LUMLOBA-379726 format. One record per residue: residue number from 0; residue in three letters; x, y, z of N, C-alpha, C in turn. Coordinates in steps of 0.001 Angstrom, whole numbers, padded with zeros to 6 digits. Atoms other than C-alpha are relative to their C-alpha. Example, Ala and Ser with C-alpha at 12.3 -4.5 7.8 and 13.67 -1.06 7.14 Angstrom:
<robas>
ROBA  seq  type       nX       nY       nZ      caX      caY      caZ       cX       cY       cZ
ROBA    0   ALA   000890  -001190   000000   012300  -004500   007800   000900   001200   000000
ROBA    1   SER  -000820  -001190  -000060   013670  -001060   007140  -000770   001090   000730
</robas>
This chain:
<robas>
ROBA  seq  type       nX       nY       nZ      caX      caY      caZ       cX       cY       cZ
ROBA    0   UNK   000370  -000512   001302   022813   004760  -001385   001257   000524  -000656
ROBA    1   UNK  -001262  -000330   000625   025836   004890  -003638  -000020   001288  -000801
ROBA    2   UNK   000064  -001177   000862   024762   007528  -006139  -001156   000891   000447
ROBA    3   UNK   001045  -000945  -000403   022874   010417  -004611  -000211   000987  -001128
ROBA    4   UNK   000313  -000974   001039   021106   012677  -007015   000331   001393   000500
ROBA    5   UNK  -000307  -001374  -000370   022554   016146  -006892  -000956   000954  -000703
ROBA    6   UNK   001030  -000775   000668   019887   017362  -009281  -001099  -000965  -000411
ROBA    7   UNK   001135   000857   000310   016437   016042  -010069  -000246  -000069  -001502
ROBA    8   UNK   000234  -000020   001442   016092   017075  -013729   001259  -000481  -000727
ROBA    9   UNK  -001197   000564   000631   018682   014702  -015210  -000130  -000112  -001517
ROBA   10   UNK   000324   000123   001426   017003   014452  -018637   000345  -001389  -000579
ROBA   11   UNK  -000346   001333   000491   018165   010817  -018862  -001238  -000813  -000364
ROBA   12   UNK   001236   000717   000314   014530   009689  -019069  -000778   000581  -001150
ROBA   13   UNK   000709  -000648   001102   013599   011893  -021988  -000320  -000959  -001144
ROBA   14   UNK   000241   000954   001084   013768   008883  -024311  -000995  -001086   000387
ROBA   15   UNK   001013   000977  -000411   011107   006969  -022341   000541  -001159   000799
ROBA   16   UNK  -000565   001052  -000852   013451   004871  -020218   000342   000597   001359
ROBA   17   UNK  -000418  -000429  -001333   014412   005009  -016563   001061  -000959   000515
ROBA   18   UNK  -001064   000817  -000560   017358   003722  -014593  -000471  -000788   001204
ROBA   19   UNK   000264   000833  -001176   017050   000856  -012137   001193   000089   000942
ROBA   20   UNK  -001040  -000069  -001015   019131   000489  -009002   001270  -000751  -000349
ROBA   21   UNK  -001196   000739   000415   021508  -001927  -010700   000706   000654  -001184
ROBA   22   UNK  -000617  -000721   001104   022355   000622  -013402  -000612  -000289  -001360
ROBA   23   UNK   000638   000303   001287   020262  -000998  -016143  -001119   001008  -000272
ROBA   24   UNK   001073  -000907   000400   017661   000992  -018065  -001140  -000834  -000560
ROBA   25   UNK   001198   000687   000490   014104  -000130  -018767  -001001   001051  -000460
ROBA   26   UNK   001063  -000890   000452   011077   001363  -020482  -000826   000466   001205
ROBA   27   UNK   000788  -000544  -001103   009047   003635  -018229  -001364  -000665   000144
ROBA   28   UNK   001272   000712  -000108   005975   001526  -019003   000191  -001501   000229
ROBA   29   UNK  -000253   001418  -000283   007604  -001789  -018043  -000776  -000435   001238
ROBA   30   UNK   000715   000542  -001161   005899  -004070  -015524   000707   000372   001305
ROBA   31   UNK  -000763  -000321  -001205   008686  -003383  -013027  -000251   001453   000415
ROBA   32   UNK   000211  -001418  -000313   008235   000386  -013263  -001440   000242   000441
ROBA   33   UNK   001391  -000104  -000467   004450   000028  -012956  -000106  -000415   001464
ROBA   34   UNK   000053   000482  -001384   004900  -001987  -009759   000653   001003   000947
ROBA   35   UNK  -000684  -000993  -000841   007403   000522  -008366  -000871   001246   000169
ROBA   36   UNK   000843  -001188  -000062   005055   003392  -009206  -001219  -000190   000877
ROBA   37   UNK   001168   000265  -000842   002048   001761  -007565   000371  -000047   001478
ROBA   38   UNK  -000473   000025  -001387   004047   001120  -004389   000278   001431   000477
ROBA   39   UNK  -000283  -001399  -000332   005218   004759  -004428  -001297   000779   000218
ROBA   40   UNK   001296  -000671  -000155   001643   005971  -004924  -000653  -000387   001326
ROBA   41   UNK   000550   000447  -001282   000492   003866  -001969   000692   000708   001151
ROBA   42   UNK  -000755  -000656  -001067   003262   005310   000192  -000434   001461   000135
ROBA   43   UNK   000450  -001390  -000034   002147   008827  -000769  -001376   000129   000632
ROBA   44   UNK   001343  -000052  -000579  -001453   008078   000156   000018  -000330   001493
ROBA   45   UNK  -000147   000221  -001448  -000383   006660   003517   000498   001290   000642
ROBA   46   UNK  -000429  -001309  -000489   001423   009993   003973  -001169   000942   000153
ROBA   47   UNK   001205  -000821  -000112  -001895   011717   003313  -000850  -000450   001185
ROBA   48   UNK   000731   000526  -001157  -003614   009433   005845   000645   000480   001300
ROBA   49   UNK  -000707  -000455  -001200  -000951   010459   008365  -000277   001470   000336
ROBA   50   UNK   000400  -001393  -000286  -002233   014061   008073  -001244   000067   000879
ROBA   51   UNK   001228   000065  -000803  -005391   012941   009892   000334  -000217   001473
ROBA   52   UNK  -000147   000322  -001421  -005881   012669   013638  -000101  -001515   000141
ROBA   53   UNK  -000094   001453  -000136  -004859   009114   014503   000471  -000349   001401
ROBA   54   UNK  -000611   000463  -001244  -004103   007100   017622   001524  -000010  -000156
ROBA   55   UNK  -001456  -000157   000117  -000399   007643   018388   000701  -001304  -000377
ROBA   56   UNK  -000633   001279   000337   000506   003933   018220  -000191  -000311  -001483
ROBA   57   UNK   000277   000244   001412  -001158   003628   014819   000852   000918  -000874
ROBA   58   UNK  -000830  -000940   000756   000679   006721   013602   001412  -000566  -000163
ROBA   59   UNK  -001361   000553   000064   004036   005135   014467   000060  -001258  -000868
ROBA   60   UNK   000028   001222   000812   003026   001830   012873  -000100   000338  -001486
ROBA   61   UNK   000111  -000404   001401   002039   003595   009650   001310   000592  -000525
ROBA   62   UNK  -001309  -000524   000415   005360   005449   009552   000963  -001158  -000253
ROBA   63   UNK  -000842   001183   000236   007127   002080   009903  -000373  -000683  -001315
ROBA   64   UNK   000458   000585   001262   004998   000759   007036   000510   000829  -001174
ROBA   65   UNK  -000552  -000826   001066   006068   003747   004944   001461  -000349  -000270
ROBA   66   UNK  -001404   000390   000182   009697   002788   005540   000092  -001363  -000694
ROBA   67   UNK   000026   001308   000669   008892  -000819   004583  -000308   000152  -001489
ROBA   68   UNK   000371  -000193   001401   007248   000389   001373   001144   000612  -000793
ROBA   69   UNK  -001164  -000560   000684   010313   002447   000524   001001  -001121  -000290
ROBA   70   UNK  -000877   001156   000214   012401  -000723   001010  -000551  -000921  -001082
ROBA   71   UNK   000620   000866   000994   009913  -002718  -001058   000212   000574  -001396
ROBA   72   UNK  -000283  -000646   001275   010247  -000185  -003870   001453  -000168  -000394
ROBA   73   UNK  -001418   000223   000266   014015  -000507  -003548   000268  -001406  -000479
ROBA   74   UNK  -000170   001387   000448   013765  -004271  -003868  -000475  -000162  -001436
ROBA   75   UNK   000496   000071   001376   011676  -003884  -007012   000937   000708  -000971
ROBA   76   UNK  -000891  -000815   000831   014190  -001337  -008328   001326  -000700  -000317
ROBA   77   UNK  -001277   000694   000204   017133  -003739  -008063  -000297  -001481  -000245
ROBA   78   UNK   000321   001402   000290   016403  -007030  -009843   000943  -000959   000739
ROBA   79   UNK  -000765   001011  -000715   017492  -009998  -007728   000379   000366   001419
ROBA   80   UNK  -000370  -000469  -001336   017907  -007961  -004529  -001136  -000293   000977
ROBA   81   UNK   001010   000283  -001017   016091  -008773  -001267   000084   001019   001128
ROBA   82   UNK   000105  -000904  -001152   014967  -006202   001287  -001182  -000366   000898
ROBA   83   UNK   001198   000354  -000762   011503  -007439   002371   000082  -001483   000347
ROBA   84   UNK  -000179   001367  -000487   011647  -010584   004489  -001259  -000504   000688
ROBA   85   UNK   001097   000574  -000778   009357  -012892   006422  -000296   000834   001243
ROBA   86   UNK   000183  -000833  -001193   009891  -010576   009407  -000958   001147  -000300
ROBA   87   UNK   000891  -001106   000381   008198  -007706   007562  -001443  -000484  -000130
ROBA   88   UNK   001338   000574   000172   005237  -009892   006596  -000572  -000372   001366
ROBA   89   UNK   000437   000377  -001345   005047  -011219   010163  -000450   001187   000840
ROBA   90   UNK   000429  -001213  -000731   004851  -007678   011585  -001408   000407  -000407
ROBA   91   UNK   001358  -000334   000440   001764  -007076   009461  -001015  -000992   000559
ROBA   92   UNK   000891   000995  -000611   000232  -010332   010709  -000306   000376   001452
ROBA   93   UNK   000195  -000415  -001400   000745  -009092   014283  -000929   001213   000074
ROBA   94   UNK   000868  -001183   000017  -000859  -005726   013458  -001432  -000373  -000364
ROBA   95   UNK   001345   000452   000358  -003799  -007458   011787  -000701  -000611   001211
ROBA   96   UNK   000584   000635  -001193  -004381  -009546   014901  -000337   001048   001060
ROBA   97   UNK   000196  -001055  -001003  -004008  -006514   017186  -001239   000839  -000301
ROBA   98   UNK   001091  -000923   000323  -006450  -004266   015327  -001318  -000703  -000276
ROBA   99   UNK   001222   000753   000248  -008943  -006972   014431  -000645  -000483   001302
ROBA  100   UNK   000453   000613  -001255  -009252  -008146   018055  -001251   000643   000579
ROBA  101   UNK   001121  -000690  -000634  -011736  -005499   019206  -001127   000357  -000962
ROBA  102   UNK   001047  -000325   000976  -013785  -005219   016021  -001107  -001048   000029
ROBA  103   UNK   001076   000988   000087  -017213  -006817   015800   000124  -000791  -001301
ROBA  104   UNK  -000073   000797   001231  -017465  -009660   013278  -000841   000655  -001100
ROBA  105   UNK   000758  -000540   001133  -018600  -008606   009825  -001117  -000970  -000378
ROBA  106   UNK   001141   000803   000442  -022065  -009836   008881  -000495   000490  -001354
ROBA  107   UNK   000402  -000607   001266  -022536  -007552   005877   001224   000613  -000654
ROBA  108   UNK  -001051  -000744   000689  -020393  -005893   003254  -000029   001441   000483
ROBA  109   UNK  -000033  -001409  -000378  -019225  -002412   004130   000424   000840  -001194
ROBA  110   UNK  -000364  -000940   001050  -018896   000604   001895   001285   000717   000394
ROBA  111   UNK  -001217  -000758  -000315  -015608   002507   001628  -000375   001437   000371
ROBA  112   UNK   000543  -001285  -000431  -016973   005394   003652   000127   000136   001503
ROBA  113   UNK  -000015  -000281  -001427  -017402   006889   007094   000791   001254   000254
ROBA  114   UNK  -000840  -001159  -000315  -014848   009227   008586   001012   000229  -001122
ROBA  115   UNK  -001013  -000307   001017  -012257   010954   006437   001193  -000966   000116
ROBA  116   UNK  -001109   000924  -000193  -009501   008797   007977  -000322  -001393  -000524
ROBA  117   UNK   000402   001323   000487  -011439   005599   007233  -000067  -000024  -001519
ROBA  118   UNK   000083  -000067   001459  -012123   006703   003665   001401   000013  -000616
ROBA  119   UNK  -001376  -000014   000494  -008414   007445   003166   000645  -001380   000141
ROBA  120   UNK  -000523   001367  -000160  -007548   003995   004541  -000534  -000908  -001102
ROBA  121   UNK   000561   000780   001111  -009908   002515   001935   000701   000333  -001315
ROBA  122   UNK  -000757  -000367   001203  -008130   004489  -000805   001357  -000712   000023
ROBA  123   UNK  -001282   000718  -000135  -004839   003060   000503  -000182  -001481  -000300
ROBA  124   UNK   000275   001423   000242  -006385  -000421   000435  -000112  -000282  -001492
ROBA  125   UNK   000199   000275   001427  -007416  -000138  -003203   001287   000216  -000798
ROBA  126   UNK  -001291  -000199   000669  -004053   001272  -004300   000929  -001166   000314
ROBA  127   UNK  -000814   001145  -000407  -002368  -001524  -002350  -000362  -001231  -000827
ROBA  128   UNK   000429   001138   000821  -004439  -004112  -004228   000531   000135  -001426
ROBA  129   UNK  -000536  -000220   001343  -003395  -002517  -007530   001497  -000285  -000028
ROBA  130   UNK  -001444   000257  -000075   000253  -002598  -006461   000264  -001500   000101
ROBA  131   UNK  -000154   001455  -000109  -000141  -006240  -005487  -000191  -000659  -001364
ROBA  132   UNK   000215   000564   001335  -001568  -007031  -008941   001189   000278  -000907
ROBA  133   UNK  -001169  -000340   000819   001361  -005215  -010557   001190  -000888   000355
ROBA  134   UNK  -001094   000872  -000437   003816  -007254  -008475  -000230  -001432  -000485
ROBA  135   UNK   000329   001330   000521   002005  -010473  -009444   000316  -000057  -001498
ROBA  136   UNK  -000286  -000034   001442   002202  -009473  -013129   001500  -000034  -000254
ROBA  137   UNK  -001452   000002   000139   005907  -008728  -012766   000558  -001394   000288
ROBA  138   UNK  -000472   001334  -000377   006437  -012086  -011043  -000349  -001070  -001018
ROBA  139   UNK   000348   000948   001057   004737  -013836  -013958   000958   000071  -001182
ROBA  140   UNK  -000922  -000160   001123   007405  -012529  -016334   001465  -000003   000412
ROBA  141   UNK  -001373  -000052  -000508   010519  -012151  -014144   000041  -000665   001368
ROBA  142   UNK  -000188   000606  -001325   011893  -013932  -011101   000086   001097   001048
ROBA  143   UNK  -000059  -000913  -001138   011102  -011923  -007983  -000302  -000792   001262
ROBA  144   UNK   000243   000649  -001285   010903  -012801  -004303  -001485  -000011   000329
ROBA  145   UNK   001400   000117  -000408   007603  -013890  -002753  -000414   001056   001024
ROBA  146   UNK   000377  -000860  -001123   007751  -011537   000231  -000630   001339  -000398
ROBA  147   UNK   000703  -001239   000366   006857  -008277  -001575  -001480  -000225  -000322
ROBA  148   UNK   001398   000316   000322   003676  -009890  -002943  -000781  -000319   001279
ROBA  149   UNK   000662   000358  -001252   002819  -011359   000465  -000189   001228   000883
ROBA  150   UNK   000087  -001222  -000798   003544  -008044   002178  -001178   000852  -000471
ROBA  151   UNK   001088  -000828   000522   001148  -006198  -000119  -001354  -000636   000260
ROBA  152   UNK   001257   000685  -000295  -001530  -008838   000371  -000425   000253   001449
ROBA  153   UNK   000315  -000254  -001411  -001328  -008462   004161  -000330   001471   000242
ROBA  154   UNK   000208  -001430  -000219  -001114  -004687   003954  -001385   000439  -000475
ROBA  155   UNK   001348  -000379   000446  -004316  -004406   001926  -001042  -000472   001006
ROBA  156   UNK   000906   000465  -001061  -006081  -006533   004560   000074   000927   001208
ROBA  157   UNK  -000162  -000896  -001143  -004635  -004313   007276  -000683   001342  -000253
ROBA  158   UNK   000634  -001287   000285  -005842  -001144   005538  -001524  -000117   000106
ROBA  159   UNK   001436   000222  -000173  -009366  -002632   005445  -000355   000017   001484
ROBA  160   UNK   000243   000044  -001449  -009201  -003395   009161   000165   001391   000605
ROBA  161   UNK  -000223  -001348  -000544  -007781   000060   009873  -001119   000958  -000367
ROBA  162   UNK   001136  -000858   000341  -010660   001691   008010  -001120  -000181   001026
ROBA  163   UNK   001022   000276  -001023  -013008   000010   010494   000419   000604   001341
ROBA  164   UNK  -000520  -000562  -001251  -010802   001028   013420  -000146   001523  -000010
ROBA  165   UNK   000042  -001459   000078  -010654   004636   012220  -001425   000538   000026
ROBA  166   UNK   001397  -000427  -000149  -014425   004870   011869  -000401   000010   001470
ROBA  167   UNK   000307   000043  -001427  -014718   003850   015516   000768   001080   000758
ROBA  168   UNK  -000817  -001044  -000628  -011895   006201   016530  -000673   001364  -000160
ROBA  169   UNK   000688  -001269   000271  -013916   009040   014954  -001399   000045   000613
ROBA  170   UNK   001315   000017  -000650  -017018   008019   016936  -001101  -000597  -000855
ROBA  171   UNK   000999   000594   000885  -018764   006253   014070   000105  -001504  -000028
ROBA  172   UNK  -000068   001450   000180  -019081   002726   012792   000066  -000289  -001488
ROBA  173   UNK  -000037   000395   001400  -018990   000762   009567  -001223   000535  -000729
ROBA  174   UNK   001110  -000394   000856  -021143   002039   006723  -000364  -001237  -000806
ROBA  175   UNK   000380   001278   000588  -023058  -001028   005604  -000632   000161  -001375
ROBA  176   UNK   000654   000102   001299  -024008  -001898   002051  -001384  -000573   000249
ROBA  177   UNK   001381   000451  -000179  -027766  -002344   001845  -000471  -000700  -001267
ROBA  178   UNK   000467   000781   001145  -028806  -005128  -000493  -001427   000420  -000353
ROBA  179   UNK   001351  -000334   000453  -031799  -004148  -002569  -000432   001417   000340
ROBA  180   UNK   000359  -001370  -000353  -031679  -000540  -001429  -000572   000706  -001216
ROBA  181   UNK   000630  -000746   001084  -034014   001546  -003548   000821   001271  -000218
ROBA  182   UNK  -000809  -001161   000349  -032022   004184  -005364  -000866   000982  -000775
ROBA  183   UNK   000831  -001041   000611  -033784   007406  -006215   000674   000527  -001259
ROBA  184   UNK  -000490  -000659   001202  -033422   008883  -009686  -000860   001230  -000242
ROBA  185   UNK   000744  -001237   000269  -034414   012361  -010797  -000967  -000177  -001126
</robas>
């Protein structure tokens, strides 16, 4: 990191622009900044998930994912730069296989509910999907690498699987959507 911030309140963004890693300035509402912000928000929510009681191996894997997300944000911050590779995407494929192996097959839709850890994983999943959409939008207007988009796609799948794992870890199970369920009204 060449330029470390010695102070946080620089006032350089007061005009509605922000600096990218290559020194250029863009509008704070640009597609690139939206994508970077969504990735940052996801990373923060994974940090919140890490406040829960988790299996130790999963805890370490989530911390590694946080580091990947920081790199992914860095790649988005520097147009034309590559930090996320096939190796990163492949690690998520391995985690998906590992955590999916012991889960029963899904026969019904599940609700984003159950234990607090599972619910937080679902929040991470939905933020991840939003970040993926932002990266797709950015890629429709600017040349970016495929791996960040692929990484986010795999990560959202992993967060879904982890929500199921965390419900079981907490002694529960999936909360199933009930088609045609009668809903009471006052």
